[in-house]
C-alpha positions as CSV (number, residue, x, y, z in Angstrom):
1,M,77.6,67.6,105.5
2,G,74.9,65.2,106.1
3,E,72.8,62.9,104.1
4,G,70.5,64.7,101.6
5,H,72.7,67.8,101.5
6,L,74.6,69.1,98.5
7,K,77.9,70.9,98.7
8,V,78.6,73.3,95.9
9,I,82.0,74.9,95.4
10,I,82.4,77.8,93.0
11,R,85.8,79.0,92.1
12,T,87.0,81.7,89.7
13,D,90.5,82.6,88.8
14,V,91.1,85.5,86.6
15,M,94.6,86.2,85.5
16,Y,95.6,88.8,83.0
17,E,98.6,90.9,82.0
18,R,98.3,94.5,80.8
19,A,99.3,94.7,77.1
20,N,101.3,97.8,77.8
21,P,102.5,97.7,81.4
22,L,102.3,101.1,83.2
23,F,104.6,102.5,86.0
24,T,107.1,99.7,85.8
25,D,110.1,102.0,86.3
26,D,111.7,102.6,89.7
27,V,109.6,105.7,90.3
28,G,106.4,104.0,89.4
29,K,107.2,101.0,91.7
30,Q,108.0,103.4,94.6
31,A,104.7,105.3,94.0
32,F,102.8,102.0,94.0
33,D,104.5,101.0,97.3
34,L,103.7,104.3,98.9
35,H,100.1,104.0,97.8
36,R,99.8,100.5,99.3
37,R,101.3,101.7,102.5
38,A,99.0,104.6,102.6
39,Q,96.0,102.4,102.1
40,R,97.2,100.1,104.9
41,A,97.7,103.0,107.3
42,E,94.2,104.3,106.4
43,G,92.7,100.9,107.1
44,E,94.4,100.9,110.5
45,S,92.9,104.4,111.3
46,D,96.4,105.9,111.2
47,H,95.1,108.9,109.1
48,M,98.1,111.2,109.7
49,T,100.5,108.6,108.3
50,A,98.2,107.8,105.4
51,M,97.9,111.5,104.5
52,R,101.7,111.9,104.6
53,L,102.2,108.8,102.4
54,Y,99.5,109.9,99.9
55,R,101.1,113.3,99.6
56,H,104.5,111.8,99.1
57,C,103.2,109.4,96.4
58,R,101.6,112.4,94.6
59,R,104.8,114.4,94.7
60,L,106.9,111.5,93.6
61,C,104.7,110.5,90.6
62,P,101.8,112.7,89.8
63,E,100.9,110.6,86.7
64,Y,100.4,107.5,88.9
65,A,98.4,109.5,91.4
66,D,96.1,110.8,88.6
67,F,95.9,107.3,87.2
68,V,94.6,105.7,90.4
69,G,92.3,108.7,91.1
70,M,94.2,110.0,94.1
71,A,93.0,113.5,95.1
């Protein structure tokens, strides 16, 4: 920064907690973990692993898969 310049910092922190938590049982937590792992694999172009994890997640907890819009 030099003379005559203005530095602006914008920061937002949004924190919330769902009034009625969803998928907090063991099966829901496992489904969430599978979903995250599938997303990570997909991001790393490991599509076969991602597909396997998505399918496993759907079989484990169809309600979670529907909730997140998993095909």
